[in-house]
C-alpha positions in Angstrom: 0.0 0.0 0.0 1.2 3.5 -0.8 0.9 5.8 2.2 1.6 9.3 0.9 2.2 12.3 3.2 -0.2 10.8 5.8 2.5 8.1 6.5 4.0 10.6 9.0 0.9 10.3 11.2 2.0 9.7 14.8 1.3 6.4 16.6 -1.4 6.5 19.2 -3.1 4.1 21.6 -6.5 2.6 20.7 -8.8 0.5 22.9 -10.7 -2.5 21.7 -14.3 -1.7 22.4 -16.2 -4.6 20.6 -15.4 -7.8 18.8 -17.7 -9.4 16.2 -17.1 -12.6 14.3 -17.7 -12.2 10.6 -16.7 -15.6 9.1 -14.7 -18.6 10.4 -11.4 -16.8 9.6 -12.4 -13.0 9.8 -13.3 -11.1 12.9 -14.1 -7.4 13.2 -12.5 -5.3 16.0 -14.0 -2.0 16.8 -11.3 0.4 18.1 -11.6 3.6 20.0 -8.7 6.0 19.3 -7.3 8.1 22.1 -7.1 10.9 19.5 -10.1 10.5 17.1 -9.3 11.3 13.5 -11.2 11.9 10.2 -10.7 9.5 7.3 -12.0 8.8 3.8 -13.7 5.5 2.7 -10.9 3.3 1.4 -8.1 4.4 3.6 -6.1 2.1 5.9 -4.2 2.3 9.2 -1.0 0.6 10.5 -1.3 -1.5 13.6 1.8 -2.1 15.8 2.4 -4.7 18.5 5.4 -4.7 20.8 6.6 -7.9 22.5 8.1 -7.9 26.1 11.6 -8.2 24.5 11.0 -5.1 22.5 10.4 -6.8 19.1 7.8 -4.9 17.1 5.5 -6.2 14.3 3.4 -3.9 12.1 0.6 -4.6 9.7 -1.6 -2.4 7.5 -5.4 -2.9 7.7 -8.1 -1.2 5.7 -10.8 0.5 7.7 -14.2 -1.2 7.2 -16.3 1.4 8.9 -17.7 4.4 7.0 -16.3 7.9 7.8 -19.8 8.7 9.0 -19.8 5.9 11.7 -18.5 8.0 14.6 -15.2 7.9 16.5 -14.9 4.1 16.7 -13.2 2.5 13.6 -13.7 -1.1 12.5 -11.0 -3.4 11.3 -12.0 -6.7 9.8 -8.9 -8.9 10.4 -8.4 -12.2 8.6 -6.5 -14.9 10.5 -3.3 -15.8 8.8 -1.6 -18.8 10.4 1.8 -17.5 9.7 1.1 -13.9 10.5 2.6 -12.0 13.3 -0.4 -9.8 14.3 -3.6 -11.6 13.2 -3.0 -14.5 15.6 -2.8 -12.1 18.5 -6.1 -10.5 17.6 -7.8 -13.9 17.0 -6.3 -15.8 20.0 -5.5 -13.3 22.7 -7.1 -9.8 22.2 -10.0 -9.0 24.5 -12.4 -6.1 25.0 -10.5 -3.4 26.8 -7.1 -4.3 25.5 -4.9 -1.6 23.9 -2.8 -1.6 20.8 -0.9 1.1 18.9 -2.2 2.5 15.6 -1.4 5.3 13.2 -3.4 6.7 10.3 -5.3 7.3 8.3 -3.0 6.3 5.5 -3.4 6.3 1.7 -4.9 8.8 -0.7 -5.3 7.0 -4.0 -7.8 4.2 -3.2 -10.5 6.4 -1.8 -14.1 7.5 -2.7 -16.6 10.0 -1.4 -20.2 10.4 -2.5 -19.2 13.9 -3.8 -17.0 12.1 -6.3 -20.0 10.7 -8.1 -20.3 7.6 -10.2 -21.4 5.1 -11.4 -19.2 3.0 -9.2 -17.9 -0.5 -9.9 -16.3 -2.3 -7.0 -14.5 -5.7 -7.3 -13.2 -7.5 -4.2 -11.7 -10.8 -3.5 -11.9 -12.3 0.0 -10.8 -9.8 2.6 -10.1 -7.3 -0.2 -13.8 -6.4 0.2 -13.0 -4.4 3.4 -12.1 -0.9 2.0 -14.9 -1.4 -0.6 -17.3 -2.0 2.3 -16.3 1.3 3.8 -17.3 2.9 0.4 -20.7 1.1 0.4 -21.5 2.0 3.9 -20.5 5.6 3.2 -22.8 5.6 0.3 -25.7 4.2 2.4 -25.0 6.6 5.3 -25.3 9.6 3.0 -28.3 8.2 1.3 -26.5 8.8 -1.9 -28.1 8.2 -5.3 -24.8 7.3 -6.9 -25.3 3.9 -8.7 -22.9 1.2 -7.4 -22.3 -2.4 -8.0 -20.1 -4.8 -6.0 -18.6 -8.0 -7.5 -17.4 -10.0 -4.5 -15.5 -13.2 -5.0 -15.3 -15.7 -2.2 -14.6 -19.4 -2.1 -17.8 -20.5 -0.3 -21.0 -18.8 1.1 -19.8 -18.9 4.6 -16.7 -16.9 3.7 -18.7 -14.0 2.3 -17.6 -11.2 4.7 -20.5 -8.9 5.8 -22.9 -11.2 3.9 -26.1 -10.3 5.7 -25.4 -6.6 5.6 -24.5 -6.7 1.9 -27.7 -8.7 1.0 -29.8 -6.3 3.1 -28.3 -3.3 1.2 -28.9 -5.1 -2.0 -32.6 -5.7 -1.1 -33.2 -2.0 -0.7 -33.0 -1.6 -4.5 -31.7 2.0 -4.1 -29.1 1.8 -6.9 -26.7 -0.6 -5.1 -26.3 -4.1 -6.6 -24.4 -7.1 -5.1 -23.0 -9.8 -7.3 -21.4 -12.8 -5.5 -19.0 -15.1 -7.3 -18.4 -18.3 -5.4 -15.4 -20.2 -6.6 -15.7 -23.6 -4.7 -19.4 -23.8 -4.2 -22.7 -23.5 -6.2 -24.2 -20.0 -6.1 -27.1 -19.6 -3.6 -28.8 -16.7 -5.4 -30.0 -16.6 -9.1 -28.1 -13.4 -9.8 -24.7 -14.8 -8.5 -22.0 -17.0 -10.1 -20.2 -20.2 -9.4 -16.9 -19.3 -11.0 -13.9 -17.0 -10.9 -14.3 -13.4 -12.1 -13.9 -13.0 -15.8 -14.7 -10.5 -18.6 -18.2 -11.9 -19.2 -19.1 -11.5 -15.5 -17.8 -7.9 -15.5 -19.9 -7.1 -18.7 -23.0 -8.5 -17.1 -22.3 -6.7 -13.9 -21.9 -3.4 -15.7 -25.4 -3.9 -17.3 -26.8 -3.3 -13.8 -25.4 0.3 -13.8 -27.3 3.0 -15.8 -24.1 4.1 -17.5 -20.5 3.0 -17.8 -18.6 3.3 -14.5 -16.8 6.5 -13.7 -14.7 4.7 -11.1 -13.6 1.1 -10.8 -11.9 -0.1 -7.6 -10.4 -3.5 -7.3 -8.9 -5.0 -4.1 -7.6 -8.4 -3.1 -4.5 -10.6 -3.4 -2.0 -9.9 -6.1 -3.3 -12.7 -8.3 -6.9 -11.7 -7.9 -6.3 -8.0 -8.6 -4.3 -8.8 -11.7 -7.0 -11.2 -13.0 -9.9 -8.9 -12.1 -8.3 -5.7 -13.5 -7.6 -7.5 -16.8 -11.2 -8.8 -16.9 -12.4 -5.2 -16.5 -10.1 -4.0 -19.3 -11.4 -6.9 -21.5 -14.9 -5.9 -20.7 -14.2 -2.4 -22.0 -13.3 -0.4 -18.9 -10.5 2.0 -19.6 -7.4 1.1 -17.7 -7.1 4.7 -16.5 -10.4 4.4 -14.5 -9.2 1.3 -12.6 -7.7 1.9 -9.1 -6.2 -1.2 -7.4 -5.1 -2.2 -3.9 -3.2 -5.4 -3.4 -2.8 -7.6 -0.3 -0.1 -10.1 0.3 0.9 -12.5 -2.5 
């Protein structure tokens, strides 16, 4: 992730106020900063842990909550068995615990309702997190900007924020949800049982009243490369596509 000038944000203490299980491997942690800060949908923060011997581990996490959600920020953290920070959150962290955080960071992969649309969002696995912040921001502002989310997950139970997304989709207010399950049959008639491809992108764009003004893609390196190429093959100009990559 590219941090930009905000990378110089000072570290501060944040307190875990709530913990909510999202999927078998993803849990949301709601953090109360000691110094509340404003942020834009799509930005991320750095989290730092310090061991008793002084060793420090740091990891970047996208903010899942909307800028309109108040002073508490939500981080949806996926458990990585070989990670240095996620096992702490999943196995040890409890309500009332404190960790270090700095941010907000990042200025390229962001969207506000004033930016307009239509908006095409493509997420793979935990890559949906910054896109969720945009979707929640749109909902909080009661924005009329048309938006479609194509969300790829292996199975139904790994669809992060599933019930909330389906509820937003059911509003029929200009937001459309498309799920692509890669290891399980689709549960809804409008969803897919395959990996993202150009045909899926073309069909998803039909849900928008006009070609997308912005396209955001987030996920693993392999997913982002495949999804961005699928968008280009579907006719989206490369200059409109903004990407954020996680891991390998």
